[in-house]
C-alpha positions as CSV (number, residue, x, y, z in Angstrom):
1,M,78.4,137.7,70.4
2,M,76.4,134.6,71.5
3,P,78.5,131.5,72.2
4,F,76.7,129.3,69.6
5,R,76.6,132.0,66.9
6,K,79.3,131.6,64.3
7,S,80.1,133.5,61.2
8,C,80.5,131.7,57.8
9,R,84.2,132.1,58.0
10,E,84.3,130.4,61.5
11,V,82.0,127.7,60.2
12,A,84.2,127.0,57.2
13,A,87.2,126.7,59.5
14,L,85.3,124.2,61.7
15,L,84.2,122.2,58.7
16,V,87.9,121.9,57.6
17,A,89.1,121.1,61.1
18,R,86.4,118.4,61.5
19,E,88.2,116.5,58.8
20,D,91.3,116.2,61.1
21,R,89.9,116.0,64.6
22,A,86.7,115.6,66.6
23,L,85.1,118.9,67.5
24,P,84.1,119.8,71.0
25,L,80.4,119.7,71.8
26,G,79.9,123.5,71.7
27,D,81.5,123.7,68.3
28,R,79.4,120.9,67.0
29,I,76.2,122.5,68.2
30,A,77.2,125.9,66.8
31,L,78.1,124.2,63.5
32,R,74.7,122.4,63.3
33,L,72.8,125.6,64.1
34,H,74.6,127.6,61.5
35,L,74.1,124.9,58.8
36,L,70.4,125.0,59.5
37,A,70.2,128.8,59.0
38,C,72.7,129.4,56.2
39,A,72.3,128.7,52.5
40,A,76.0,128.8,51.5
41,C,77.7,126.8,54.2
42,P,75.9,123.5,53.6
43,R,77.0,123.8,50.0
44,F,80.6,124.2,51.2
45,E,80.2,121.2,53.5
46,R,79.0,119.0,50.5
47,Q,82.0,120.2,48.5
48,I,84.3,119.1,51.3
49,L,82.6,115.7,51.6
50,T,82.8,115.3,47.8
51,M,86.6,116.0,47.9
52,R,87.1,113.6,50.8
53,N,85.1,110.8,49.0
54,S,87.0,111.4,45.7
55,L,90.4,111.2,47.4
56,Q,89.3,108.0,49.2
57,Q,88.3,106.5,45.9
58,W,91.6,107.6,44.3
59,R,93.6,106.0,47.2
60,N,91.7,102.7,46.8
61,Y,92.2,102.8,43.0
62,A,96.0,103.5,43.5
63,E,96.3,100.6,46.0
64,T,94.5,98.1,43.7
65,E,96.2,99.0,40.4
66,P,99.5,97.2,39.7
67,N,102.5,99.5,39.5
68,A,102.9,100.2,35.8
69,E,106.5,101.2,36.2
70,A,107.4,97.9,37.9
71,D,105.5,96.0,35.2
72,G,107.4,97.8,32.4
73,K,110.8,96.8,34.0
74,K,109.7,93.1,34.2
75,N,108.6,93.0,30.6
76,K,111.9,94.6,29.4
77,N,114.1,92.0,31.1
């Protein structure tokens, strides 16, 4: 198998790993080449990005909202 040729399964693993760490140059090149040639993997990449953005928005929302449980205790006293 050629060094820059990856299967969809390998590319999916790289897309998930990319969320946690920087990929080596060879993996980044193989990922880019595969995403240009495949129809399904770019869709999976968009799904991962959507989940990441949604979780970031949820974290920001959770940080800005006052703690409802703490407010309820203050009102009862």
